[in-house]
N, C-alpha and C positions, 0 to 999 in steps of 0.2 A: 211748578212747570219744569219738565225735564229738559236739560240742555242736550243739543245734538253732539254726539261723541265723534270726534275726528280720528280716523285711523292713521297711525304713523306709516312710514314708507316700508318698514320691515313687515308689518301686518298686511299691507296691500300686496307685497310680493308673495307672501305665503298664500293669500287668497288667489292671486294670479296663477301661482304654480299649480294649484289644485284644480284649475279649470279643465274641463273635458275637451275644450277647443284647442287645436294645435296652434300655439301662438308663441312668438319670440320677440324680444326687444333688443335692438342693436344701437350702439353709439359710435359716432365717427365713421369716416369712410373706411376704416380698418375693419368695420363690422364686428366690434367687440360684443360678445354675448353677455348682456346684463341680466336678463331673466328669460326663462323658458318653461313651458308647461310640460307635464309628463307626456301628453299626447304628441307634442312635437319631438320629444326625445325618442319616443317609440318609432316615429317616422324615420329619424336619423339612425336608429339602432345604437344610441349612445347612452351613457350614464350622466348624472348631474355634475360629474367632475369637470365637464367642458365649460361650465359657467365661468366667465372671465377671460376665455380664450377668443382670439379672432376666429370667425366662422370658417375661413379657408384652412386653418390649422385643426380646428375641432372636427370638421367634416371634410377631410381632404379630397374625397371622391367628387366634390362639387367643382373642383378646379377643372377647367376645360369645358364645363357646361355653362349655359348663358346666365345662370341665376345671380352669381356674384356681381357681374357687371351691371345687371339690371338694378340691383340693390344700390350700388354706388351711384348710378344715374339718378335714382330717387333722392339720395342725399344731395347731389349737386343741383338738380332741377327743382326739387320741392314738389314734384308731380307724383300722384298716385299711379302705381303700375300694377296690372293684374293679368293673370293668365288662366286659360280654361283648357282642360283636358291635355295638359302639358306633361310629356314623359320626363322622368328623372331617374338617374341611376344612383342608388344608395347602397351602402354595405350593411346588410342585415345578417346577424349571426355569422359574421366572417365571410359572407358571400355577397357579391354584387348582384342586385336585383333591379329590374325596371318596373316602376309603378307610375300611375298617372294622377295628377293633382290639379285642383283649382286653387289659386293662391292670389294674395294681394299684398303689395308693399305700400304702406301708408305713412307718409312723413308726418312727424309730430313737431309743431313749431311753437316757438315762444311768443311773447307779446310783441316782439319786433319782427315777427315773420321769419325768423331764422330756424332752420331745421336743427334740433338738438338730439333727436333720436328717431328710430323708425320702428313701426309696429308691423310685424309679419304674421299673417294668418294663412292657414292652408287646410284643405280637406282632401282626403283620399277618394278618388273617383275611379280607381282601377277596375272594380267589378263592373261599373256601368259602361266604361269604354270597351272592355273585353266582351261584355254582353252584346253591345252594338256591333262589334266586329263579327261575333259569332252569327248574328242575324244576317249580316251581309254575306257571310260565307254560306249560310243555309240557302239564301236566295240563288247564289251562284250554283250550288249543288242541284237545286230544283231545275234550273235552266239546262244543266247537263243531262238530267234525267229525261227532259223533253226531247233533247237531241237524240238520246239513246233509243227512245220510243220510235222515232222516225227510222233509225237504223234497223230496228227489229222488223219493221214492216218490209224493208228492202230484203232482209234475210229470209222472210217468209216467201217472197217471190222466188228467191234463189232456191229455196227448198223444193218448190214445185218443179223447177227444172231438174233438180237432182232426182226426184221421183220418176220423171220421164226417162232419165238415163238408166235408172234401176231396172225398168221394164226391159230395156235393151240388153242389160247384163244377164237377165234370166235366160235369154236365148242361148247363151254360151254354156249352159249347164251340161249339154250333151258331151262337150269336150272333156268334162271332168272324168268320165268313165275311161277315156283313153289314157289318162294319167295314173290309173290304178296300179299298173305293173311297176311304174317308176316309183310310186309311193311305197310299195312293199320293199323295194331295194333300199330306199332311204331309211325306212323303219329298221331294217336289219342292221344297216351301218350305225344308226344312232344307238341301237340296243347293244352292239359290240362296244361302242365307246363308253356307254353307261356302265356296262359290266366291268370294263377295265378301270374306270374311275373308282368304282366301289371297292375293287380289290386293292388298289393303292391306299385307299382310306383305312381299310382294315389293317393293312401292314403298318401304317403310321401309328395307329392307336395301340396295336399290340407291342410294337418294338420301339416306341419313342424313347430316345436317350434323355437322361437328366444330367445337366452340366452344372458343376459347382466350382467356384473359385473364391478365395479370400484375399482381399486387398488391404494392406496395412498402411496407416497414416494418411495424412491429407494429400500426399503426392501419389497414393495408391500403388504401392509396391506389391507385385504379385507374390504372395507368400505360398499359396497352394493353388493348384489347378489340375483337375482330373482329366482323363483322356477324352471324355465327352466334350468338355468345353474347349480343349485344345483342338479337337476336330472341328468344332463350330468356328473357332478363330482361324483355322487353317495354319496353326503354328505347332512347333515342337515344344518339348519340355524346357528348351533352352531359354524361353521367355520368363521362366520363374526366377524371381529376384530383380527383374526389370520393373520400371513403372509401367502402368497401363498405357500411358501416352507413348512411351518408346516402343512397347510391344505391338501396339495396334495403331500405327500412324495413319492407316487408311480411313479410320473413322473420325479423324479430326473434322470438325464442322458439322457432324451429325449430333443428334440430341443426347446420345448416351453419356458423354463426358459431363455435360451440364447437369443431367439428372443425377449422376453419381455424386457430383460436388454438392448439389442441393441436399441429397440424403445425408451426406457426411455433416453438413452444416446444421441441418434441422433436426437430425436424429429421428426422422420419420421414415417408415417403410414405404417403398414405391413399387407398384405393380404395373408391369407393362404387358399388354395383351396384343399379340400379333403385330409387334412393333417391327417396321421395316428397317433394314440397315444394309450397308454395302460392306462386304468383307472380301479380303484378298485371298484367293486360292490359286496356288501355283503361278503367281505373278499376274493373275487376272482378277479384276473386281467383279463380284457377283452379288446380286441382291438376295438377301435372305429375310425370313420373318421368324421372330422368336416370341415366346411367352417367358417373361423373366420377373424375378423379384430382387430388388436391391435392399438388403436388410442391414441396418447399422448394428454393430456389435459394440456394447458399451462396457466401461469399467464400473467399479463399485461406486464411483461418484456420479454415475450417469453421463459421463463424457464419452463420446464416440471415438474409438481408437482404430476401428477397421470396419470394412463393409464386406458382407458375404453376398455373392451372386449365385442365384439358383436359376437356371435357364433351361428351356426346351426349344429346340429348333422345330418350328411348325411350318417351314416353307412349303413342303409338299402338301400338308393339309390345307394351307391357304389357297394354293394353286388349284388343288382338287376341288375345294369348295367353290371357287369361281367357275371351274369347269362344270360342276353339277348344276349350278344356277343357269349357266348357258344352255346345258342340255335340257333342263326343265323348260326353259323358255322356248327352245326349238320344238320340244314335244308338244307343248301347249299350242304352238302355231300349227303344228301338223294336224292335231286333233281338230282345230278350228277349220282347217281348209280341206279336210277329207270329205269326199262326196257322200259318205255314209252319215245320215242324220243321227246325232247322239244327244242325249240329255240325261241328267241325273235328277231323280225325284226323291226327296228326303222325307222320311217318316211316313206314317200312315195317312197323314193329311196331304201327302203328295205335293210338297212344296218344291217348285222348280228351282234347283240349286245352280245348275249350269247347263248350257246348251251350245252347240256349235252353229256355224253359219248355215249348214245344210238343213238343220232342224228349223231355224228361223224362216227359211225359205218355204218349207212345208207348212209351217204355222201361219205364214203371212203376217208375222209380228216380229218386233225387235226385242232387245234385252230389257229396255225400260218397261215394256208392256208385260213381261213374263217373269223375270228373275225375282225370287223372293215371294212369289204369289202361289196360291194353291192352283193345281191343274184344273179343278172343276170351276174355280172362279174365272180363270182365263178362257176356258172352253166349256161354258154351261151346256152346250149341245151334246156333250159326252154323257149326260144323264140319260139313262135308258139304253145306251150302247154298252157293249160287253167289256170295254176297257177298264172301268173302275173296279169291277168285280175280279177281273184277271189280275190286276195289280194287287188287290187285297189277298188273293190266293198265293202270290209270290211271297208276301210278308208272312203268311200263315205256314207255308210248307218249306220255304227257303229253296224251292226248285225253280229252274229256268223254264220259261214259257216262250214258245215261238210259233207264229202263224204266218203262212204265206198268203199273199194276194187278198188281204182283208180290206173290205170297203170301209172308207172313213168319210164322214161328213165334216168339213171345215167351214166355219162361219168367219168371214173376214170382218175386220173392225168396221167397215162401211155398211155391214148388214148383208152383203151378198154371200152366197154359199158356193162351196167348191167340193165336188165328190172326187175322191182319189182312191187308188188301190196301193196298199203297202205290204211289203214283207217286214214283219217286225219281230223283235224278241225282247223279253224282260228278263234281265240277269240280276239276281240278288247280290248286293254288296254287304259282306259279313263283317261286323266289328270284332274287336278283341274278345268280347263276351260270347262270340258265336251266335249273335243275334243279327237279324236282317235290319240294317239301319237305313238303307236307301236302295234304289233300283236304278240300274243303267238301262235305259230304253234305247234300242237301236232300230232305226227305221230306214228302209230303202223304198223310194217312190217307184213302183212298177206299173204306174197307171198306163203309160204308153204300151208296155208289153202286154198287159191284160186286154186293153182295148184292141190291140192288133190281133190277139188270139180270138177275142170275141167276134171281130169282123171276119176272121178266117172261118170260124164255126158257122156264122151266118151265111157266108159264101158257100160253104159245103152243103148247107140245107137247100139253098137255092139251086145248086147244081144237081142235087138229088131229085128235086121236083121236076127239073127240066131234062132228066136223063133220056126219056123217050124221044123228046124233040131234038136233042143234041147228041145223039148216039155217035155221030161221026167224029165229034170233037172230044169223046170220052177219054181217049188216050192222052190227049193234050192236057185236059183238065186233071187227069191223074198225075201227070208229071208236075203240074203246078202245085197240086196238093202235096206231093212228096217234098217239093221245095219249101212249102210253107211249114210242113212238119219239121224239116231239118232246121228251119229258122227258129221254130219254137224250142227245139232242143238246144240250139245255141243260146237262146235267151235264158233257158233254165240253167245251162252251164254257167252263164255269166252271173246269174242270181246266186248260185252256190259259191262262186268265187267271192262275191260281195259279202256273203254270210261268213265265209272264212276270214275275210279281212276284218270284219266286225269282231269276231272272236279274238283275232290277233291283237287288235286295238285294246280289247278288254284286258288281255294279259299285260300289255304294256302299261295300262293305267294302274294295274296292281303293283307292277314293279316300281312305277313312279311313286306310289304311296309309300312303299317301303323305303325308298331313297329319301323321300321327304321327311319321314320320321327320324332317320339317322341324322339328316342335316339339321332338323329342328333341335335335336338333342345337343349338337355341337353349339348352335347359336345360343341356346338357353343356359349354357355353362359359362358364358362370357359375362363378367360383372357390368359391362356397359350396356346401355340401351342400343339395340341393333334393329335396323329397319331396312326395307327395300321399297322401291317405287318403280312404276313402269316408265317407259320412255317419255310419256307426257308429264311425268311428275306426280301422279296419283299414288299415294301410299297403298301397298297391297300386302305388307307383312310387317309385324313387330314381334320381338321376342318376349319371353315371360318377364324380363326385367321391366320393360315398358308397362306391361299390364299390371304388375305389382305396384310400380311407382304411381301410376295414374289412378289405380283403383277402378279401372274400366275394362270391359271385355274386348277381345280382338275385333269383333264386328263394329263396335262403337268407335274405336280408335281409327280403324281403317276407313270406315264410312265417313267420319268427320274430318280426318286429317289432323295436322298439327295446330290448325287455327284455334281450336277450342282450348288448347293447353298452353300456348305461348302467351306470355304477358302482353297485354294490349300495347304497351309502350315499345316492345321489341318486335311486334308482329310486322309493321311496315318494312323495316329493314330486312328482316328474315325472308319475307316473301319476295322483295326486290332481288336479293342475292340469289334466291332459289330459281326465280324465273330467268335471271341472267345466266345461271349455270346451265339450266335446261336448254336455253337458246344456243349457247356457245359450246356446250360440252366440257366446260371447265370444272375443276374441283370446287365443291361447295364447302365453304368454311364460314361459320357464324357463331357468335355468342348470344344466348338468349336465356330468359327465365321460363321454366316449365312448371305448371301447376300440378302439385302432388295430391295424393288422395286425402291428406290431412288439411288441405286448404292453403298450404304454404307454397310460395314460389321458390325454386332453387335454380341457381345458375348452371348452365351446361355449355360445353363446347360441341357444336354440331359440325360433322364433317360427312361428306358424301362424294363418291367417285363413280363415274359412269363405266358400264361394260359396253365396249364398242366392238361391233362385228361388221365387216364389210363397209366401214365408214359410217355406220349408223348406230345410235345409242339403242341398246336392247333393254337395259334396266339400270337402276341406280342402287348402290349399296352404301348405307349410311350408318353412322354411330353417333350417339350423344354421350359425352363424358361429363360426369358431375364435377364441376369446379366451384361449387357454392362456398366451401370452406376457404378456398384461395381468395374468392371475391370478398368475403366478409373480412378476412385479415387485411386485405388491401384497403378496404373502406375504413376499418378501424385506424389503420396507420395514417391514412389521408386526413381523417377527422382530427386526430391528435395533432398532426403537423399544422393544420389550419388553425386549431384553437391555440396552440403554443405560439404560433406566429402572431396571432392577433393579440394575445394576452401580453406578450413581451413587447410588441410594437406600441401598444397603447400608452404605457407609462413613459417609454422613450420619447414618443411624440409629445406628450404633455411636458416632460422635462425640457425638451427643446423649445417649446412654445414659451414656457415660463422664463427660460434663460434669455430669449429674445426680448421679452417684456422687461426683464431686469436690466438689460443693456440700454433700454430706452430711458431709464431713470424715472423720476417723478416723485410723488409723495412717498415719504419714508414708511408710512403705515402700509400703503399699497405694495411697496417693494418687499416689506417684511412678509406680507401675505403670500406674495408670489414665491418667495424663498421657502416658506413653510410648506406650500403645496408641492413645490419641487422636491423638497425633502421627503414628503409623504409618498410621492411616486417612486423615489429612489428606494425607500423601505419596501414598498410593494414589489419592486423589481427584485430586490434582494431576497424577499420571501419566495418568489417564484423560482429563482435560481437555487435557493436552499432546498426547496421541495424536490426539484429535479435531481440534485446531487444525492439527497436521501434515497430516492427511488433507485438511483444507480447503485448506491452502496447496498441497499436491500437485495437487489437482483444478484449482485456479485457476492453476497454474504459477508460484506466488509463493514457493515454498520456496527460500530463499537458501542458497548454498554459498560457503564461503571456502576456496579451493584454495591450500594452503600446504604446503611440505615439512615432514615431522615424522618422528620415530623410530617405526616401526611396532612394534618390540619393546617400547618403553615403553608404547604404547597397549594391547597385549595384556596386559602385566604389570599395569597399573593396572586394567584391566577385570576380570581374574581376582581381584585383591585386593578390589575392591569387592563382587563377588558372594560372596566367602568370608565377608565380614562379615554378609551378609544370609542366607546359606544355611549355617548353622553345622553342620547335620547331614550335609552333603554333603562329599565329598572332591573338591575342584576341582583338577585336575592340569594344569599347563602343560608339555607334553612338549617342544615345540620352538617357539621364538619367533625368527623370521627377523630378523636385525639389519640392516635396510636403512633408507634415508631414502626415504619414500614421499610423493608429492605428491597431496594430496586434502584433503577437509574433515575435520579431526581430530574435531570434535564429532559430526558426523553418523555417521562410521564407528565412534566409540565407542558411539553410540546403537545401531548395528547389533549390535555385540558384546554389549551389555547385553541386547538383545532375544533374541539366540540363547542366551545363558547363562541368562537368566530362564526361557526356554521349556524348556531342558533340565532345570532344577531343578524346574519346575512339573510336568512329566510323568514325573518319577522321584520320587514322593512318599515312598518308603521310605528315602531318604537314600543312594542309590547313588553310585558314582563318576561324575564328569563329566570328560572328557579334551578339552583344547584343544590344537590343533597348527596349525603353519603351515609352508609350504615354497614354494620357487621352482620353477616349471615353465616352462622356456623364458623368455619375457618376461612371465609372469603370476605373481601372488602368489595362492596357494591357502590358505584357512583352513578348518578343520573343527572342529565342536563335537559330541562324541559323548556320548550318555547311554545308560544301561542300564535304562530305565524301561519303560513300558507299550507303547511302539511305536505305529505308525500303520497303520491298515488301508490296503491298496493303493488302494482306491477314493477315499481322501481326499488322497493324496499330492500329486496334480497341482493341487489346489485350495487348499492351505494358504496360498498367498501371495495369494489373492483378498481383496479388501476385505470386512471383516466376517465372514469365514468362520471358523467354530468347529467342531471335531470333536465330534460328539454321542457322548459316552462314558457309557453308562448305569451303568458300574461306579463312577464317581466324578465329581464336579462341579468344574470349574475356573473361576475367575473371569476377567474380562477381556472386551473388546469384539471381539477377533479382529482388531485393527488393527496390532499390533507387527510381524508378519511381512510384512504388506502395505507398511508404511512402510519396512522394511528393504529389501525388494525394489526399491522406487522409488529409494531412496538409492543402491543398488548400480548400478541402471541409469544414473544420472547419472555414475557413475564407470566407465561402459562395462563393468560387471561382470555376472556371471550367478550364479544361485543354484540349488541342487538338493538333493535329499534321498535318502538310502538308509535304509530302515527295514524292520523285521520285527516283526510284531505279537507282543507279549509278550516281546521281547528287547531293544528299544531302537531308537534312531534316530541317524543322523549327518547334521547339516546342514552343507553346504559352500557357500562362495562364492569366486569368483575375480575378480581385477581385473588389467587390464594395468598394467604399471609405466610410467607416462607421463613423457615429457620435457616441458620447458616449452612447446615448440612444439606437440607433440601435445596437451598439456593445453588450449591455447587453442582448437585445432580441436575437441576433445572437448566443451568447454563450449559452443561455438557450436552443435554438432550437437545436444547435449542440450537447449539452450534452444529450438531449433527444434522438436524432437520434443515438448517439453513444451507449446508453443503449439498444436501439431497435435493433441495428445491432449486438450487442455482443452476 
């Protein structure tokens, strides 16, 4: 008969630690952690080093939350305490995060009913709590939609009232003819302004000066400055030899000095496009705009010793550009308000590309019902009428067609019909290939004039039939007839004037297209994304930089706006700021991530300013500047500071805790254990500081090497023995140790081996085997360290030897700053060596390095080459 085997306490704790349930056991009201499962450690974001510490020291973020006092109450009262859906703030991967938990504190009592320890169990219910809150939020959203539906019904009623008002507005159309003469005067004035603006722009492009200056040293002494830059500065050659700060005190507080200092410090070129600045000319501050480049000039060691400035003043171009935009806006408004009905039909399919208000009045339709649609689809009643064939002839011949008083049948959207008479013309619009690409259709509604003449002719016939009966009144009727003829001639004269106006407008549209092409060329040479929007905030233009970055055409970007391309997390703030700027007329400034054609988001600084005329916003001019590299550098710096702070704070916190426990006294064995753990954390802290110092020396080229011959087999043997003492749960196997005398830095190569072995142990936490081997290949020594741990994702392999790089493994958390492999790589480079990795996720990794076996002569050459490269990289 088999006897029941009783497990000892250590075995029970091992089984307990492997439990998948988040559990911990505490003793005394100090809440000393006696045992804890991996699941609970993951909740806390801690390692097993905290066992034996008071809970408030091991997990300091719990201080100030209710949990510690609840646990002490459980010890004092002997009553079980539980919580459901309770939020807790814990530090996970160096960041404070709020999660929700169900938990229970159960006192464990001895035979006398006294509490001697407490069992703490917990489960993470964050997903359930957040899901329930999301459902409640969705219900609130549905309620808001129902309210919005009621509002839409009220808006529909208001729309009917607006339709009634629109009918009254139609009666004012006759007054538009009286404004025709005034319209011609305004067109002449705008044409003169446009011609003047274009002449200025040609002058700026043909005669733009190039300004050059050289500034020496970190205090930027002006060594050279040509006449062009002195003209821009408003200074004489007397400023040469002065510092830029003394020469140009008026630009203190502007961005130029800070940019200049950043270029000198970073060694990177800076490009400024249409940068505004205030310069002093003849004692008066005046705003100018410049395109400039700040280029660092470096010595043979790569150190910046001076900065070259190359600049072009573009003040007149910027002001002219703004003027052209305003002129284009006014011309568009003029075309929209002219009484002559105009529309542009694109391609042989006659797609309605643009139409003005007068044309919509004739059509009895609005822009939403017509723009972007085929003419035949909008007006199917044209089938069988002569217009489609006439339009096709214009495409075939490229010749203008015009007809007076042509009858047209218009079917309204409600099914009713309307017969009108029009004077119309079809003018071909020729592209750069001399092909007809679209047609400008001009229409004048002469229905009233035709019907008046028809009535006149009817009256004349009636008069002729009654001549015999009304002979006495013949002279009077003749006079009336002459007056009617005169009236008809006046109408014909008016019609000719309207046709002349139409031709004049066509010429203006041609000039506008030429101006638009030149303006578009200027915008597309700017490296930034440039865009414009109308007064209501709708995007109506983007330059080629936007189209190239987004991989979409102009129509798609303008039609959908920025919403499709802004990162969902940045969209709410960007839209709020945009709507606020539109409402108040303020400058729009925002940082957001934009979706590029390759699927990646890149950070941009968006800015827009309004063009205001007569107190009203006419349009918005905006730019998006790519700041993605700056953002990534800031993120990398912040991540390292966070990691370094956490990694340095953890051993210091543990040392403090163990020192407090040592001061309390107690059993000598327990005190010795606390002292040993405190010593271990001190060694860990020394290792972190040593790594940081080595990286600093590597960056400055001051890491010293003592190249001497030594036994490489002895180095491998000692390294393996050292790691065996620290990793007692691992089987460290030295399969082959090449017995050669190797010339190099014994201490630094031992540091490489220790880093490789420590890395293999760290990433095989279950105590697997680690195999170390070495061999000779030709004239190279090859060393490998193989583990059978968690392995490395292929996306991380090529970056493991970067400075501060750490693999983000959500399954478990490893300590360290990510410096060991970087330091090892740099040491091997100084030995003309190389390093590589073979890894499979979930099966383990093998780290290799190889070094040439150097003779004394080749060693001297290698050291000289390495020192040179070190200075070059520093």
